[in-house]
C-alpha positions as CSV (number, residue, x, y, z in Angstrom):
1,M,0.0,0.0,0.0
2,A,1.0,3.6,-0.4
3,D,3.4,5.2,2.0
4,I,1.9,8.7,1.6
5,V,-1.8,9.4,1.4
6,F,-2.9,13.0,0.8
7,C,-6.2,14.8,0.6
8,A,-6.1,18.2,-1.2
9,D,-8.5,21.0,-0.6
10,D,-8.4,22.1,-4.3
11,F,-7.2,20.8,-7.6
12,T,-4.5,23.3,-8.5
13,G,-2.6,22.5,-5.4
14,A,-3.3,18.8,-5.7
15,S,-1.7,18.7,-9.1
16,D,1.3,20.5,-7.7
17,T,1.6,17.9,-5.0
18,L,1.3,15.1,-7.6
19,A,4.1,16.7,-9.6
20,T,6.3,17.1,-6.5
21,L,6.0,13.4,-5.7
22,A,6.7,12.4,-9.3
23,R,9.8,14.6,-9.4
24,A,11.1,12.8,-6.4
25,G,10.7,9.5,-8.2
26,K,7.5,8.4,-6.5
27,S,4.8,6.7,-8.4
28,A,1.6,8.6,-7.6
29,R,-2.0,9.0,-8.8
30,L,-4.6,11.7,-8.0
31,Y,-8.2,10.5,-7.7
32,L,-11.4,12.4,-7.7
33,S,-12.9,10.2,-5.0
34,P,-11.4,7.6,-2.7
35,P,-10.4,4.7,-4.9
36,R,-11.2,1.1,-4.3
37,I,-8.5,-1.4,-5.3
38,S,-11.1,-3.6,-7.0
39,D,-11.8,-0.7,-9.4
40,H,-8.2,0.6,-9.6
41,P,-5.7,-2.3,-9.4
42,E,-2.9,0.1,-10.2
43,I,-3.1,1.3,-6.6
44,A,-1.2,-1.7,-5.4
45,G,2.0,-0.5,-7.1
46,L,1.8,3.2,-6.1
47,D,4.0,4.9,-3.6
48,A,1.5,7.7,-3.0
49,I,-2.2,8.3,-3.7
50,G,-4.2,11.5,-3.3
51,V,-7.8,12.6,-3.5
52,A,-8.5,16.1,-4.8
53,T,-11.6,18.0,-3.5
54,S,-13.1,21.4,-3.4
55,L,-12.9,21.6,0.4
56,R,-11.5,25.1,0.5
57,A,-14.7,26.4,-1.0
58,L,-17.0,24.7,1.5
59,S,-18.6,25.8,4.7
60,V,-17.4,24.2,8.0
61,K,-20.4,21.8,8.2
62,D,-20.1,20.7,4.6
63,G,-16.3,20.5,4.9
64,I,-16.5,18.2,7.9
65,N,-19.1,16.0,6.3
66,R,-17.0,15.7,3.1
67,M,-13.9,14.9,5.1
68,N,-15.7,12.2,7.0
69,E,-16.7,10.6,3.7
70,L,-13.1,10.9,2.4
71,V,-11.5,9.3,5.5
72,A,-13.9,6.4,5.4
73,G,-13.1,5.8,1.8
74,L,-9.4,6.0,2.4
75,S,-9.4,3.6,5.3
76,G,-7.8,0.8,3.4
77,A,-5.2,2.9,1.5
78,G,-2.4,2.5,4.0
79,G,-0.2,5.5,4.5
80,K,2.6,5.9,7.0
81,I,2.1,9.6,6.8
82,H,-1.1,11.4,5.8
83,H,-1.1,14.9,4.3
84,F,-3.9,17.4,4.3
85,K,-2.8,19.6,1.3
86,I,-3.9,23.2,1.6
87,C,-3.1,26.4,-0.3
88,S,0.4,27.7,0.2
89,T,-1.1,31.1,1.2
90,F,-3.3,29.5,3.9
91,D,-6.2,31.6,2.6
92,S,-9.2,30.4,4.6
93,S,-11.6,31.6,7.2
94,P,-13.6,30.4,10.2
95,R,-16.7,30.0,7.9
96,I,-15.3,29.0,4.4
97,G,-12.4,26.6,3.8
98,N,-11.8,26.2,7.6
99,I,-8.5,24.4,7.9
100,A,-8.4,23.6,11.6
101,Q,-11.8,21.9,12.0
102,V,-11.5,19.9,8.8
103,A,-7.9,18.8,9.6
104,D,-9.1,17.8,13.1
105,C,-11.7,15.6,11.4
106,F,-9.0,14.1,9.2
107,A,-6.8,13.4,12.2
108,K,-9.5,11.8,14.2
109,G,-10.4,9.5,11.3
110,I,-6.9,8.2,11.0
111,N,-6.2,8.2,14.8
112,A,-3.4,10.8,14.6
113,H,-2.9,12.5,17.9
114,W,-0.4,15.1,16.7
115,Q,-0.6,17.4,13.7
116,A,2.4,19.1,12.0
117,I,1.7,22.3,10.2
118,I,4.3,23.3,7.6
119,G,4.1,27.1,7.1
120,G,5.9,27.9,3.9
121,Q,6.8,26.7,0.4
122,P,10.0,28.5,-0.6
123,S,9.9,27.0,-4.1
124,L,6.8,29.1,-4.8
125,G,7.9,32.2,-2.9
126,R,6.1,31.4,0.3
127,Y,8.1,31.9,3.5
128,C,7.1,31.3,7.1
129,V,9.4,33.0,9.7
130,F,8.7,33.1,13.4
131,G,5.2,32.0,12.6
132,N,4.4,34.8,10.2
133,L,3.7,34.0,6.5
134,F,5.1,36.0,3.6
135,A,4.4,35.6,-0.1
136,A,5.9,36.9,-3.3
137,A,3.7,39.0,-5.6
138,S,3.8,38.5,-9.4
139,N,6.6,41.1,-9.7
140,G,8.7,39.2,-7.2
141,T,8.3,41.6,-4.3
142,I,7.7,39.7,-1.0
143,H,4.9,40.9,1.2
144,R,3.6,39.9,4.6
145,I,0.5,37.9,3.7
146,D,-1.9,40.4,5.2
147,R,-0.3,43.1,3.1
148,H,-0.1,41.1,-0.1
149,P,-1.8,43.0,-2.9
150,V,-3.9,39.9,-3.9
151,M,-4.3,37.8,-0.8
152,R,-5.4,40.7,1.4
153,T,-8.3,41.3,-1.0
154,H,-9.1,37.7,-2.0
155,P,-12.8,37.7,-3.0
156,V,-13.8,34.7,-0.8
157,T,-11.1,34.3,1.9
158,P,-9.1,37.5,2.3
159,M,-6.0,37.2,4.6
160,A,-6.2,39.7,7.4
161,E,-3.6,38.0,9.7
162,A,0.0,37.0,9.0
163,D,0.7,35.2,12.2
164,L,-0.5,31.7,11.3
165,R,-1.0,30.8,15.0
166,Q,-3.5,33.6,15.3
167,H,-5.1,32.8,11.9
168,L,-5.6,29.2,12.9
169,N,-6.7,30.2,16.4
170,A,-9.7,31.9,14.8
171,Q,-10.6,28.7,13.1
172,G,-10.5,26.5,16.2
173,W,-6.9,25.9,17.2
174,P,-6.2,28.0,20.3
175,D,-2.8,26.4,21.3
176,V,-0.7,26.0,18.2
177,G,3.0,25.6,19.2
178,L,5.8,27.0,17.1
179,I,9.1,25.5,16.0
180,D,10.9,28.4,14.5
181,V,13.9,28.5,12.1
182,T,16.4,28.7,15.0
183,L,15.2,25.3,16.3
184,I,15.0,23.8,12.8
185,R,18.6,24.7,12.0
186,R,20.0,22.8,14.9
187,G,19.5,19.8,12.7
188,A,17.2,16.8,12.3
189,R,18.3,14.9,15.5
190,A,17.7,17.9,17.7
191,L,14.5,18.7,16.0
192,T,13.2,15.1,16.4
193,A,14.0,15.3,20.1
194,E,12.2,18.7,20.4
195,I,9.1,17.2,18.7
196,Q,9.1,14.2,21.0
197,N,9.3,16.5,24.0
198,R,6.4,18.6,22.8
199,M,4.3,15.6,22.2
200,A,5.1,14.2,25.6
201,A,4.0,17.5,27.1
202,G,0.6,17.2,25.3
203,E,1.1,19.5,22.4
204,T,-1.2,18.4,19.6
205,H,-0.7,21.1,16.9
206,T,2.8,22.4,16.0
207,L,3.6,25.0,13.3
208,F,7.0,24.7,11.6
209,D,8.7,27.7,10.0
210,A,10.1,27.1,6.5
211,A,12.2,29.9,4.9
212,E,14.4,27.8,2.6
213,N,14.4,24.4,1.0
214,H,17.0,23.1,3.5
215,D,14.6,23.8,6.3
216,L,12.2,21.4,4.6
217,E,14.9,18.7,4.3
218,I,15.5,18.9,8.1
219,I,11.8,18.9,8.9
220,G,11.2,15.9,6.6
221,Q,13.9,13.8,8.3
222,A,12.4,14.6,11.7
223,L,8.9,13.8,10.5
224,R,9.9,10.5,9.0
225,A,11.6,9.6,12.3
226,I,8.5,10.4,14.3
227,A,6.3,8.5,11.9
228,V,8.1,5.2,12.6
229,N,6.2,4.9,15.8
230,T,3.5,7.5,15.7
231,K,0.6,8.2,13.3
232,I,0.8,11.8,12.2
233,L,-1.1,14.2,10.0
234,C,0.8,16.9,8.1
235,I,-1.0,20.1,7.1
236,G,0.5,22.4,4.4
237,A,1.2,23.0,0.8
238,S,3.2,20.8,-1.6
239,S,6.2,21.7,0.7
240,V,5.0,18.8,2.8
241,A,5.5,16.4,0.0
242,Q,8.9,18.1,-0.7
243,A,9.9,17.6,2.9
244,L,8.8,14.0,3.1
245,T,10.7,13.0,-0.1
246,A,13.8,15.2,0.4
247,S,17.2,13.5,0.6
248,N,20.3,15.2,1.9
249,R,21.9,12.4,4.0
250,A,25.0,10.7,2.6
251,N,23.5,7.2,3.0
252,D,20.2,8.1,1.2
253,T,19.7,6.7,-2.2
254,P,19.1,9.6,-4.6
255,P,15.6,9.5,-6.1
256,I,15.1,8.1,-9.5
257,K,13.5,10.8,-11.6
258,T,10.3,9.9,-13.3
259,A,10.7,10.4,-17.0
260,P,8.0,12.7,-18.5
261,A,5.2,10.7,-20.1
262,P,5.3,10.9,-23.9
263,I,2.9,13.5,-25.4
264,P,0.2,11.6,-27.2
265,Q,-1.1,12.7,-30.5
266,R,-4.5,14.2,-29.5
267,N,-6.1,16.3,-32.2
268,G,-8.1,19.4,-31.3
269,P,-7.7,23.0,-30.2
270,V,-6.9,24.5,-26.8
271,F,-9.8,25.5,-24.6
272,A,-8.8,27.9,-21.8
273,F,-11.0,29.4,-19.2
274,A,-9.9,32.3,-17.0
275,G,-12.1,32.6,-14.0
276,S,-9.6,34.1,-11.5
277,R,-9.8,37.7,-10.4
278,S,-6.1,37.9,-9.9
279,P,-4.2,40.8,-11.4
280,L,-1.7,38.3,-12.8
281,T,-4.4,36.4,-14.6
282,A,-5.7,39.7,-16.0
283,Q,-2.2,40.3,-17.4
284,Q,-2.0,36.8,-18.8
285,V,-5.3,37.3,-20.6
286,A,-4.2,40.7,-22.0
287,A,-0.9,39.2,-23.2
288,T,-2.6,36.3,-25.1
289,R,-2.2,36.5,-28.8
290,H,-2.7,33.0,-30.1
291,L,-6.2,32.3,-28.8
292,H,-9.6,33.7,-29.9
293,K,-11.1,35.4,-26.9
294,I,-14.8,35.4,-25.8
295,E,-15.9,37.3,-22.7
296,I,-18.6,35.7,-20.6
297,T,-20.5,37.8,-18.0
298,P,-21.7,36.4,-14.7
299,G,-25.2,37.1,-15.9
300,N,-24.6,34.8,-18.9
301,L,-23.7,32.0,-16.6
302,M,-26.7,32.4,-14.4
303,D,-29.3,32.8,-17.1
304,P,-30.3,29.6,-19.0
305,T,-30.6,31.4,-22.3
306,G,-27.3,33.2,-21.9
307,F,-25.6,30.0,-20.8
308,A,-26.8,28.2,-23.9
309,D,-25.9,31.0,-26.2
310,M,-22.4,31.4,-24.8
311,T,-21.9,27.6,-24.8
312,K,-22.8,27.5,-28.5
313,A,-20.5,30.5,-29.2
314,C,-17.6,28.7,-27.7
315,M,-18.3,25.4,-29.3
316,D,-18.5,27.1,-32.7
317,V,-15.0,28.5,-32.3
318,L,-13.6,25.2,-31.2
319,A,-15.4,23.3,-33.9
320,D,-13.6,25.5,-36.4
321,G,-10.3,24.3,-35.0
322,K,-9.5,27.7,-33.3
323,H,-7.9,27.9,-29.9
324,L,-10.2,29.7,-27.5
325,L,-9.8,31.6,-24.3
326,A,-13.1,32.3,-22.5
327,T,-12.8,35.0,-19.8
328,L,-15.1,35.8,-17.0
329,G,-16.0,39.4,-17.2
330,D,-15.8,41.5,-14.0
331,D,-19.4,42.8,-13.6
332,A,-19.3,44.2,-10.1
333,A,-23.1,44.6,-10.1
334,H,-23.9,40.9,-10.6
335,G,-24.5,40.3,-6.9
336,I,-23.5,36.6,-7.2
337,G,-21.5,34.9,-4.5
338,G,-18.0,33.8,-5.4
339,H,-18.7,30.1,-4.8
340,E,-21.9,30.2,-6.8
341,L,-20.0,31.9,-9.6
342,A,-17.3,29.3,-9.5
343,K,-19.9,26.5,-9.7
344,A,-21.6,28.1,-12.6
345,S,-18.2,28.5,-14.4
346,A,-17.4,24.8,-13.7
347,R,-20.7,23.7,-15.2
348,F,-20.0,25.9,-18.3
349,I,-16.6,24.4,-18.8
350,A,-17.9,20.9,-18.5
351,N,-20.8,21.6,-20.8
352,V,-18.4,22.8,-23.5
353,I,-15.7,20.1,-23.4
354,T,-18.0,17.1,-23.1
355,Q,-19.7,18.2,-26.3
356,T,-16.6,19.3,-28.3
357,R,-13.4,17.4,-28.7
358,I,-10.4,19.5,-27.6
359,G,-6.7,18.9,-27.6
360,F,-5.9,20.6,-24.2
361,L,-7.7,22.2,-21.3
362,A,-6.3,25.1,-19.3
363,I,-8.2,26.7,-16.3
364,A,-7.1,29.7,-14.3
365,G,-8.7,29.9,-10.9
366,G,-8.4,27.5,-7.9
367,D,-12.1,27.1,-7.0
368,T,-13.1,27.1,-10.6
369,S,-10.5,24.4,-11.4
370,S,-11.6,22.2,-8.6
371,L,-15.3,22.4,-9.3
372,A,-14.8,22.0,-13.1
373,V,-12.8,18.8,-12.8
374,L,-15.4,17.4,-10.4
375,E,-18.0,18.0,-13.1
376,L,-16.2,15.9,-15.6
377,P,-16.7,12.1,-16.2
378,I,-13.1,11.2,-15.2
379,D,-11.8,9.3,-12.2
380,S,-8.2,10.2,-11.8
381,L,-5.2,12.3,-12.9
382,S,-1.6,11.5,-13.4
383,F,1.5,13.7,-13.8
384,V,2.9,14.3,-17.3
385,E,5.6,17.0,-17.0
386,D,6.4,20.3,-15.5
387,F,5.1,23.3,-17.4
388,D,5.6,26.4,-15.3
389,R,6.5,26.9,-11.6
390,G,3.7,25.4,-9.6
391,V,1.8,24.5,-12.8
392,P,2.3,20.9,-14.0
393,V,0.7,19.3,-17.0
394,I,-1.6,16.5,-15.8
395,R,-3.6,13.8,-17.7
396,A,-7.2,12.7,-17.2
397,H,-8.1,9.0,-16.9
398,G,-11.6,7.6,-17.3
399,S,-14.0,5.5,-19.3
400,D,-15.3,8.4,-21.5
401,P,-13.3,8.3,-24.7
402,Q,-14.0,12.0,-25.2
403,L,-12.0,12.9,-22.1
404,D,-9.7,9.9,-21.4
405,G,-6.1,11.0,-22.0
406,L,-7.0,14.8,-22.1
407,E,-4.1,16.8,-20.8
408,M,-4.6,20.0,-18.9
409,I,-3.1,22.6,-16.6
410,L,-5.0,23.8,-13.5
411,K,-3.6,27.2,-12.6
412,G,-4.0,29.2,-9.5
413,G,-4.6,32.9,-10.1
414,Q,-1.1,33.9,-9.0
415,M,0.8,31.2,-11.0
416,G,2.4,31.2,-14.4
417,Q,4.4,33.5,-16.7
418,T,2.6,36.3,-18.4
419,D,2.5,34.4,-21.8
420,I,1.3,31.1,-20.3
421,F,-1.8,30.7,-22.5
422,D,0.2,31.2,-25.7
423,Q,2.8,28.7,-24.4
424,V,0.0,26.2,-24.0
425,V,-0.8,26.7,-27.7
426,N,2.8,26.3,-28.6
427,R,3.0,23.0,-26.6
428,T,-0.1,21.7,-28.3
429,E,1.0,22.6,-31.8
430,T,4.7,21.6,-31.5
431,G,4.8,19.1,-28.7
432,S,7.2,21.3,-26.6
433,R,7.5,24.7,-25.0
434,T,9.7,27.4,-26.2
435,R,10.8,30.3,-24.0
């Protein structure tokens, strides 16, 4: 059975964790619901399995109910270490996408009495120092998360607190301990002893700083040592997978890199949908030159006639073999909640691509990506190759020949180079990226 079992609260981050494991030489597959080995015999040969969800968009009650279902379904999957994969920016709130209460539900289900919270992902420009989270903006400038130009104004879960202990306290964890960089940099042996002392004293939730990749290597060694005798749940971004698979000891066997899967000959145009409100996504849309653009308003998505008309407009463009970028217009007067808008966008994407054969799917927007993939008749995703930082190419698997083998990128609003949509077209047309 798998050594690592992870549950992700959205699809963009789940695909990044999948890629992180694959880069480390781990065989891994991402499922849309807890897999049964009778239906998926490939599970027996996997090092890691994950389930991708839309938990970050759910209320506390719905999130707990969904996590109970997931844990019950994963009961036979094994797992020396379990990972609750969350966004690297920790954007969440007491009401929507509550990390603490859903993680507690996960921990209870696997009988884990201690939870390790990894507070940074340096590879993506996310740094946790003395318990405070910092994140790089699209121009590379690093901001405290509550002063970040995007995250402080996130449309659903704006970040108003940089101290992750205080942020998680508001969600139900009043006594989160902190292991800061000065403790981590004493080395893995000292860190392991510190964790054991904390656990013996009754500490149940511990936040770890992470300011550079070497911090993750040390954390990973300590977590693996603790996991020999103790069931643990790790909470954090793909940095958790990076830590658990890191190798910096002389007697470690270097990981065998997983070769990129060959790009199959799949005919059809690119269909891209930009539902993110991020300024970077707006720049990426404006920079696109190789895709036909259609703007869809929130009103179009909520009105049956408008929905049908815009579906037909998109299908007509794709049927002509043209690459298409559908963008969600910013109509501030629409009065539609962010989650409802993401669900409507997801239904729209699924409606288009289940009726029109495409060669590649690209979605910008975390909630939109999660909900859109859940609308599709597929059952799992596998890693193909890296595409951009934090944006891997993944491949869909399922019984529907229209979608089986479809490759895609699921891009968070703050991820990717400015010309990412044109690079998708280049990859589809030439089988490689040029930069």
